[in-house]
C-alpha positions in Angstrom: -215.5 -115.7 -203.5 -213.7 -112.9 -201.8 -212.2 -114.5 -198.8 -212.2 -117.5 -196.6 -211.2 -121.1 -197.4 -213.5 -123.9 -198.7 -213.3 -127.5 -199.6 -215.8 -128.7 -202.1 -216.2 -132.5 -202.1 -218.2 -132.7 -205.2 -218.4 -131.4 -208.7 -218.3 -127.7 -209.8 -219.9 -126.1 -212.7 -218.5 -124.4 -215.7 -216.6 -121.1 -215.3 -215.5 -122.0 -211.8 -213.3 -119.3 -210.2 -214.7 -116.5 -212.3 -214.9 -113.4 -210.0 -212.7 -115.0 -207.3 -210.7 -112.3 -205.8 -209.6 -113.7 -202.5 -209.6 -116.8 -200.5 -208.6 -120.4 -201.3 -210.6 -123.3 -202.7 -209.9 -127.0 -202.7 -212.0 -129.1 -204.9 -212.3 -132.9 -204.8 -212.2 -134.0 -208.6 -212.5 -137.8 -209.1 -213.1 -137.5 -212.8 -210.3 -135.0 -213.5 -212.5 -132.5 -215.1 -211.8 -129.3 -213.2 -209.3 -128.1 -215.9 -212.1 -127.8 -218.4 -214.6 -126.3 -216.1 -212.3 -123.5 -214.5 -212.0 -120.0 -215.6 -208.1 -119.5 -215.4 -208.1 -115.8 -216.3 -208.0 -114.9 -212.6 -207.0 -117.9 -210.8 -204.3 -120.5 -210.7 -205.1 -124.1 -210.0 -202.7 -127.0 -209.1 -202.8 -130.4 -207.3 -201.9 -130.1 -203.8 -198.1 -129.4 -203.5 -197.6 -128.0 -200.0 -197.8 -129.8 -196.6 -199.1 -126.6 -195.1 -202.1 -126.3 -197.5 -202.7 -130.0 -197.2 -203.0 -129.5 -193.5 -205.5 -126.7 -194.0 -207.5 -128.9 -196.3 -207.6 -131.7 -193.8 -208.7 -129.4 -191.1 -211.6 -128.2 -193.3 -212.6 -131.8 -193.8 -212.3 -132.7 -190.2 -214.4 -129.8 -189.3 -217.1 -130.8 -191.9 -217.1 -134.4 -190.4 -217.5 -133.0 -186.9 -220.3 -130.7 -187.8 -222.2 -133.0 -190.1 -221.2 -136.6 -189.4 -220.8 -137.0 -193.1 -220.1 -140.6 -194.0 -218.9 -139.5 -197.5 -216.4 -137.0 -196.0 -215.3 -139.5 -193.3 -214.5 -142.1 -196.1 -212.5 -139.7 -197.9 -210.6 -138.8 -194.8 -210.0 -142.4 -193.9 -208.4 -143.1 -197.3 -206.5 -139.8 -197.3 -203.2 -141.1 -198.8 -205.1 -142.1 -202.1 -207.7 -139.3 -202.1 -205.6 -136.3 -201.6 -204.2 -136.7 -205.1 -207.5 -135.9 -206.4 -207.9 -132.5 -204.9 -207.1 -129.3 -206.8 -206.2 -126.1 -205.0 -207.5 -122.9 -206.6 -206.1 -119.4 -205.7 -206.7 -115.9 -207.2 -203.6 -114.8 -209.0 -203.5 -111.5 -207.2 -203.3 -113.3 -203.9 -200.3 -115.5 -204.6 -197.7 -112.9 -203.5 -199.8 -112.1 -200.3 -200.1 -115.7 -199.1 -198.4 -116.4 -195.7 -197.4 -119.9 -197.1 -196.4 -120.6 -200.7 -198.5 -122.9 -202.7 -195.7 -125.4 -203.0 -193.1 -126.9 -200.7 -190.5 -126.4 -203.5 -191.2 -122.6 -203.5 -191.0 -122.6 -199.7 -187.6 -124.5 -199.7 -186.2 -122.2 -202.3 -187.4 -119.2 -200.3 -185.8 -120.6 -197.2 -182.5 -121.2 -199.0 -182.3 -117.6 -200.2 -182.7 -116.4 -196.6 -180.0 -118.7 -195.3 
């Protein structure tokens, strides 16, 4: 992956993130197995920690529902408060400093405090 944003609503294979040089991925991981499947040499991964990025993910899922009428995605969206904790956010390490919005609301708040 070299750019764009993607929401993966299912399992990923081994070595996920290898060669990822741009973009942002969100992975729904019911079984909490992404940490053993990910290639963390070039990416960072974390649970959702930013209201901005949560909104981006919600937008991706809404678009998927609109385009495909997916009942699976619609059920995820309908149960969002419980489901969102099962998503991982994956970002290439080289992109972190270039993001328009930090990966975490805590980092954003600290950044805002420094500017004040």
